[in-house]
N, C-alpha and C positions, 0 to 999 in steps of 0.2 A: 219705102225709107229705108233708111240703112241704119241700123242701131251699133253703138259699139258700148263695151262695158268694163268694167275694172280685171275680170275675169279675161275676156279677149286680151286685153293690152300685156297681160303677163305672159299669156300664151305667145304673143307674136314678139315680146322680149328674151323670149327664150328660144327665137329662129335663130340657130348658130350662122348661117350664111347670111354675112351682111347685106348682100345685094337683096334676097329674099326680104329680110326683116325691113328694110328701108321700103321698099315696095308694099309689103303689109302695114307699114305704118301710114304710110301715105293715103291708101285706102281707109284706114282706121280714124283718120282724122278727117275725113270726108263724111265721116257720121252726122245726122242730123239731131239724133238722138243718144244719149249717153246713162247707160245703166249701172248707178253705182251700187256695190254689195250691200246687201242690207241683212237684218235678222231673217227676213220671210223668204228671200233668195235661200239661205242656206237652210231653212226648215224644208223649203220644197225641194231642195236639193237632196235632203235624206229622204226625204220620199222616195224620190228617182232611183236613189241607190237602191232600194227593193227590187227594181226591176232590172238588176245587174247593169245599172248604168254607171261607170266610173264617176267617182267623186267630181272630178274635174269637169268633165261631161255634164253631169248633173247640174253642177253650179250655172254653167253657160246657158243649158236648156230651161233653168227653174228662173235665170234672169231674164231669158227672152220672154217666157210665158208672161212673169209677173209685169214687164215691160211693157207689155201689150204688143208683141209683134204676131203678125198673121202667120208667119213661115220661118220655120228654123232650117237654114241650109247647112248640109254638111254632106262629104262623099265618104264619112265613115259607115259602113254598110251596117256593122254590128250596132252601132247608137241607133241607126234608123227603127232596125227590128226591134230593140228593145225599148225605143221610145212606143212603138206601134203596140206594143204590149201592154205598156203603162196608161195611165189616166191623165197624161198630156193633154192640154186643151189647145194646144195650136197645132198645126202641119208641121212635121218634119220630114224633109225631101232631100234627095240630092239634086244638087243645082241644076243639071242638064236635064233631068226630068222634069223639075219644076218649070224651066224655061220653056221647053216643049209645050208641057200643059198650057202655058200661060199664053203662048204664041199661037197654039191651033187650038183653043179653049172656043168653044162655040156659043 
């Protein structure tokens, strides 16, 4: 199931390329679950910042965790590595690696 969030929408609206922004908005609006920013998400994000996760990424990661996602997909290698050092309770994976694992899982 695909999640959307207030933080993700803010990121999408910041995409300068109009075509890319519109494509991202189409995907965004197909999400089944929306995660609204909350005090719990902000508090958890501050905990993630202690692991050198930038505040914006920390908000997205904490929203996914608190929202009940199974996996957080990102191509940001620095974020993947930092999340690996943190106490995050969900998987943080590169989408291609995650898809390969899902397709070839035995």
